[in-house]
Structure formats: structure tokens, C-alpha cells
Residue, then its C-alpha position, 0 to 999 in steps of 0.5 A: m309310478q305310472k307303470k306301477i299304477v297300470l300293473l296295480l289295476i290289471s293285477i287286481m284278480v291275482v288273488t282270485f286264483g282257484l275260487k269256486a262256486q257251485k254249478t253243473a260239472d258237465h262243461v268244466p274243462t279237464e284239459k291242460a291248456l291256457l289257449w282255447k278256441i271259441d266257435g259255434n252259435e253261428m259265429e263266422t270265424p272263431s275267437y280265442l280265450f287265453g289265460t294270463i298270469h298278471m305278474i310273473g318273473k321274467d325267467d318264467y315268462i313264456l309266450r307260445e307260438s300258438v298264442k302269437t298265431a291266435l293273436d295274429n289271426s284276430s282283429m281285436i284283443t280284449f282284456e279284463i279292462n281296456m288297456d288304452d284307457m289304462t295308459d290315459m292318465s287324464a282318464m285315470l286321475p279321477l279314479v286315483m282318489k278311489m285308492f284311498m280309504k274312506n272316513d280318514t281311516t288309516l292302517q294304524d286304525l286297523l292293525s295292532e301296534e306290532d302288525y303296523q310296525v311289520v308293515t311300516d318296516h316292509f315299506k321302508k325297504s320297498a321300492l315304492p317312492l312314497p312315504m308311509s304317511f301316504l301309503e297308510k291311507m290307501k286301501p290295503m289291497f291296493l298296497t298288496m298289488l302295488d308291491p309284489e313282495a307284499m303278495g307273499s314271496f312273489d317269485m320275480g326270477d334271478d334278476g328280480e324283474i317281473v313281466s306282465y302278460e297283459m302289457e306284453l300282449y298289449a305291446l304286440a297288439q299296438e305293433q299290429e294296430k289291432e283294436i283294443g277292448g275291455l270286458e269291464t271298466a277300471e272303475y268297476q274293478m276298483s269298486v270290488f275293493d269297496k265290497i271287502p271290509y278294510q279289516v279283511q284287506a289289512d289282515m291280508l296285507v300283513q299275512g302277505i308280508k309275513s309269508g315273505h319269510d315263510t318257506t312254505s308260502m314260497d314253495q306254494l307260489q313256485q308250484m303255482v307258477q310251475m302249474y301255470k307254465d304247465q297250463d294246468i288251470q284245474g291244478m291251480q284252482e284246486m291248489m288255491d281253493d283254501e283259506t290262505l288268501g283270506v278272501k273266503g266269503y267274497e268269491d262271488v264279488l271277486l270272481v263269479d259275478r264278473n265271469r257271468n257278466w263277461i259272457p254276454v259282452m264276449g258274445e256281442m264282440m264275437g258276433k261282430k269280429q274275431v277276438f282274442f280275449a286275455v283274462g287271468a287264468g283263474h277265471l278259466g277253470g271250474e264250474e263257474g269259470v268262463i269256459a264252462l259258462l261259454r259252453d253253457a251259453g251254447y259255444k264250442v270251446t276247445p283247447v289249442m295245443d302246441 
């Protein structure tokens, strides 16, 4: 259960692949790359930015040599949130209560009888070791993240095993005794859900479960995974820039505000040491992506090719 909670919290932004905002297009990246070198602004040594996909089937997991080399050369690895904090359950326990809806709201209050039955039937078959009487009180987006199958035909590979890039990189960093950092707190990430109405979250959950039987959704997710393997961050963004995720109107909350908040934090870290940043690939591209924002701030950001 501990590992599932960790995966939940680091997977929050899976749903934000491809959301756009308006900004000058001068600094938008066009190259196909997941690993980028950051220098300039009087930095003594370059830092690195790597785009992850928070959960992927084991068969599709790839960690290129260029990524390993960049990590080896860095003295610190920084994730969206500090992974050391995520493994400290005493620190996480106060946040667990924020997983639940306020005012005793339940899924049954939000869904039609038919849709509630769809959700109930799904979680009876899932691997989550929790009764529906407990699950139905949780914020629907947490349920979506806790159960990859509820994300809509998530491709877990032939053996059904999923891999987290963050967990794999964290393990490598621990072996090398590197300093671990975070761009924001777990509490802040959890607060994102409070800005999205429960009804919207519940509709997203039902949509994800139903799409598990939709061959079109399966094909789209397989295409997205292939684009990630092809390092096509712009293709992923364009593919997912539609209403299928049901989060239209919440782009600033889910993506843009967070990207902007990260730039000064990254700058402060890079000014002191060589840092390897690992964030969701959906944060990299576009007019308000991290790469464009770093370039706007005066940094030179270039792709690292294998």
C-alpha cells in the first residue's frame, strides 16, 4: 500500500500531458528529445532536464545511456516533489486525510446509479485491498491515480507490471548517495485537487473506466507511449490537446502555474550545484513549458541526443 501511495502522489500530473497556454513561440522546442542540457546565466557547470512518464509498462521502459551519464555527472537530483519525503510515512500521514472529499461527500452523491455501479464493479475486480465503502469517500482523481486501469486502458505490458521513472531514478540516486530535492511540496500537489470540482473529477473517473473497453482509447494511449519512446514531446502535447481528459478550463492549475513557479526554484538550485531535474514530459514542451520558460529567463537549453 505504501508503494501505491507513493506512485499516486508522483503520478498526479499524468493527466496534464499536452495542455497549452498562450505565450510567444520563439523559445518553443522543436527537437525530439527527453534530455536537455541547461547552461548560461553565469552557471559554472551545466544542469540537466529530463522528461519522465510517471507510469509505463515494464516492456516499454527505457533509460538511455545519455540519461545515466547526466545523472552520474550531477551532484543532486530534483523531482517534482522530494522523494525522500515521500518515503517518510510519518511525514505523509497528515496528508493522507487530504485524500478524502470534504463534507462527507461520496461518489454515490456525484454519480448516477448506473455510473456508480460501473465504478463499484470496477473496483471490486481491482487489486486495491480496500472496500468500496472506503474508496468512495476519496477524491475521484486519487482513485484514478491509485488504479492505472482506471486511467483508461493503461498499457502495462505483457506481464502487467508497471514501472515508475521517478522510482527508478530515485533508486539510482540513492545508490550514488546524491542529494535529493523537490520543486514543490506534496501538500501543494494535493491542493491541486481541491481546485477541481468533485463532479468533474468523478466524471473523469467514470470516463477512464469506461474507456478501458474502448479500442480507440487503447490505441491513443499506445500511440502516446510510442511518442514518449520516440522522445516526441511536441507530438504528445498536440495529441493530447483535446477534451478527452475532461480537464479543459483547469490548464493553469494543473500545468502552467506550476511550470512558472518552478523556474526561480530551478535557478536557485542551479546557481549552487549541478542538478539533474526529472519532471513529467508533459511539462517540457509548448509555449508555457519549462524549456521555453527557462529560455525566456536567459538560459541556454539544448537537446542531448544519444
